C-alpha positions, 0 to 999 in steps of 0.5 A: 674071688670064688671058692674054687680059686681060694681052695686052689690057691691054698693047695698051690701055696702049700705045695709051693712052701714045700718046694721052697723049703726043699730047694733051700735045704738042697741049695737048688735054685729051680725048686726055690723059684718054683716055690716062690712062684707057686706061692705068689701067682695065685694073687694075680690069676682069677680064672680057675682053669688058668690057675690050675694050668699055671700051678701044674706047670710050675709043679712039674717044672723042677722035675724036667729042669735041673740046674 
């Protein structure tokens, strides 16, 4: 694990925590699942470009999917 992966992981995990808290308070499923995904996927992805791509995709998903 290099420094870039560690810093991207911290960034995406903190944003994921915010999504999780927001989704729990608003009782919306998509932000909760995206928050859990943002907090967890950084443990399984080691490529920095793939890490950024998945993270940005999970961050944008709640804006386009409303359930």
